[in-house]
N, C-alpha and C positions, 0 to 999 in steps of 0.2 A: 727561084720560085717568088712569085709576086703575091702580096697580101690583097686579097678581095674584100675580106670582112674582118674587122678588128674584134678583139674580145669585147670592147665596149659596145660596139654596134650589136653584136650578137646578144649581149646581156639585156641591152634596152629592148631589143625586138621580142626577146623571150618573156620579158615582164609584161609587155603588151598582149602577147598571145595568152599568157596566164590569166590576165584580167578578163580577156574576152571569153575563155573557156570557162572560167569561173561563173560569168554571168549565163552563158549558154547551158551549162550542166546544173544549175541550181536547182535542187530538189530531186535530182535524177541519180539512180544508182549508177555510179561511174567506175568502169574498169579501164585503166590505162594499160596498153600492151605495147611494149618496146620490141622492135625488130633489131635483134643482135647480129653483129657487134656494132655496126656503124652508128646507131642512134643512141647508144648508151649515154654520152656526155649530154646530148641534146634533151633526152628524156628525163635525166636526172635534174637538170636545172629546170625544165619546163614543169615537171610535176611539183616541184618545190613552190612554184609561183601559182598553182591552182589552189585556191583557198576553199577546199571542200573536202568532206571525207571520201576517200576513193580507194579502190584495190589497185595493186599493180601486179603485172605478170610480164613475161617476155617469152619470146620464141625466136629461135635462130631459123632464118630462111634466107635463101639466096638464090638469084639467077645468074649471077656472075661467076666466071672463072677467070681468075687473073684480071685482066683489064676489059673484058668483053662479055656481054650478055650471052648466054647459052639459049636463052629463049624458053627454058624450062625450070620451074621453080623446085628447089630441094629443101625439104624440112630437115634440119639437123636437131631440133628439139621441139617439143609440144607445150602446150599450156599446162600449167599446174592447177589453176583455179577455173571453176566453170564459169562461162559467160551467159548462160541462159537467163533471159529476162533482163540482162544488164545492158546499159548504154556503154558502147566500147569506143575508146578513143585509141586508134592505132598509130602509133608514133614511129616514124622512119626518118633517116638522115636526109635522104634526097629522092626526089621524083625524076627518074629520067625515062627509062623504057616504059614504066608503069605496070609491068608484069608482076613484080613482087607485091605491090600493093593491091592490085586487083585480085590476084589469087589468094592472098591471105585474108583480104576482106571477105571474099566468098566462103573461105573456110570458116571464118568467125560467124557468118550468117547461118551456114550450116549447122554450128554448134548451138544455135538458137538465141544468139545475141538479139536484144530489143532493137538496136540499130547499131551501125558501124560507121564511124566517121574517121577521116584520115588526117594526120597533121605531119607535116614535114617542115624541116628547117629550110631546105633548099628546093626550089623547082627549077630544074635545069632546062633551058630552051633548046630541046633536043626532040627529034621525032619519036612519038610514042609507037610502041610496037602494036600491031594489030591485036585487039583484045585487051590491051593494057589500059590502066587508069589513065584518063586524060587529065584530070586536075584533082588536087587534094582540096579537102574541105577547108583547111587552115594551112597557110604557108608562111614561113618566116621571110625568105627572100626569094627573089628570081634571079638566076644566074645565067651567063652565056654557057654555051656548049663547049666547056673546057674541062679538061681532067683536073679535078679538085681533090685536095687532101686537107687533113686537119679537123679538129674538133669532132673526131670520130670517124672521119672519112680516111681510107686508106689508099695505099698503092702497094700491093703484095703484102698487106698487113702492117706496113710501116706507115709513119706519120700520123696516125690516129691521135697521137699525144699533143699535137701542136695545138696551142690555145686559140688560134685564130684560123680562118679559112683561106687557103691559099691555092693558086693556079700552079699546077706541077708542070714544069718544063722539063722534059726528058733530056738530060744532057748528052745522050747518045746520039 
């Protein structure tokens, strides 16, 4: 595997995002919602850099089975906190097909959120699925269309714990 982003580069960019989000959400009732499992590391670090009172929640949603998108979103858990009237920052690890973020954003809007913005650590240079989100509101890094692991991203639930982001080369 090849390192694409070091822990130092990730940390520095998350600090910058936290500063921007602090400015953008000043005076607004903010709820940060993390898409599990992949975004857990990114969200934990990012939320600590947002210098505002906020609420946190999570939901488990995925459009992937193994290494490929199914094209259908499955919710494995739901929100615990109401989002009605709140400004929602939806945090995910990577934007690739765009399906998960588009459909979860729609769900949050249906729940009465004042607005929903998206924040991803990685924007993969990959074709978006029809009906998927084209671009996140906040992005950490843009990466090539590679299979990526580490810092929450996985291959069959492994490699999430790597502290850096790496391109996965299948040895088979």
